[in-house]
C-alpha positions as CSV (number, residue, x, y, z in Angstrom):
1,M,122.3,131.0,103.7
2,S,122.6,127.2,103.5
3,I,120.3,124.7,105.1
4,S,122.9,123.9,107.7
5,E,122.8,127.5,108.9
6,L,119.0,127.4,109.6
7,S,117.6,127.3,113.1
8,P,116.8,123.8,114.4
9,R,113.1,124.5,114.0
10,R,113.4,125.7,110.4
11,K,115.6,122.6,109.6
12,Q,112.9,120.3,111.0
13,I,110.2,122.0,109.0
14,F,112.3,122.0,105.9
15,Y,112.9,118.2,106.3
16,R,109.2,117.6,106.9
17,A,108.3,119.6,103.8
18,R,110.8,117.6,101.6
19,H,109.6,114.2,102.8
20,R,105.9,114.2,102.4
21,G,105.3,110.6,101.4
22,F,104.9,110.8,97.7
23,K,107.1,112.4,95.0
24,E,104.6,115.0,93.7
25,A,104.0,116.5,97.2
26,D,107.7,116.3,98.0
27,L,108.4,118.4,94.8
28,I,105.8,121.1,95.4
29,V,105.9,121.4,99.2
30,G,109.6,120.7,99.5
31,G,110.4,123.1,96.6
32,F,108.4,125.8,98.3
33,A,110.3,125.2,101.5
34,A,113.6,125.4,99.7
35,A,112.6,128.6,98.1
36,Y,111.1,130.4,101.1
37,I,112.1,128.7,104.5
38,E,114.7,131.4,105.2
39,Q,112.3,134.3,104.5
40,L,109.2,133.2,106.4
41,S,108.3,135.3,109.4
42,E,107.5,133.5,112.6
43,D,103.7,133.8,111.9
44,E,104.2,132.4,108.4
45,L,106.4,129.6,109.7
46,N,103.6,128.7,112.1
47,A,101.1,128.7,109.3
48,F,103.4,126.6,107.1
49,E,104.0,124.1,109.9
50,A,100.2,123.9,110.5
51,L,99.8,123.0,106.8
52,L,102.4,120.3,107.1
53,A,100.2,118.6,109.8
54,F,97.5,117.8,107.3
55,P,97.5,114.4,105.5
56,D,99.8,114.5,102.4
57,Q,97.0,113.6,99.9
58,D,94.7,116.2,101.2
59,L,97.3,119.0,101.2
60,Y,98.5,118.0,97.7
61,E,94.9,118.0,96.3
62,W,94.2,121.4,97.8
63,I,97.4,122.9,96.5
64,I,96.8,121.7,92.9
65,G,93.1,122.7,93.1
66,R,91.8,119.2,92.6
67,R,89.6,119.7,95.7
68,P,88.7,122.9,97.5
69,A,90.7,123.6,100.6
70,P,88.7,124.1,103.9
71,A,88.4,127.6,105.1
72,N,90.8,127.1,108.0
73,V,93.6,126.2,105.5
74,H,93.3,129.4,103.4
75,G,95.7,132.3,104.2
76,P,98.7,134.0,102.9
77,V,101.1,131.0,103.2
78,F,98.6,128.6,101.5
79,D,98.0,131.2,98.7
80,K,101.8,131.6,98.3
81,L,102.2,127.8,98.1
82,Q,99.5,127.6,95.4
83,Q,101.1,130.4,93.5
84,F,104.5,128.6,93.8
85,N,102.9,125.4,92.3
86,V,101.4,127.3,89.4
87,A,104.7,129.1,88.7
88,K,106.6,125.8,88.9
89,S,104.2,124.1,86.5
90,L,104.5,127.0,84.0
91,A,108.3,126.9,84.1
């Protein structure tokens, strides 16, 4: 499926993930969206959208492990996003 075939909501979330405000976050969060946006369940999509509401710098530092993420950020989608970052950095 191409991006143009996504639902309007998924397109909007994809766009927000790809345009975070600085390149490093765009690459990690946007790359995650490109890889998983089609597969996310509605609950996962809600969780991903909630993550996108956090300030760019905070989210980026939590993902890369520079600072610990607050308890309300942790969950399956955040864990998957961190794993995606590790896998991307090892590639």
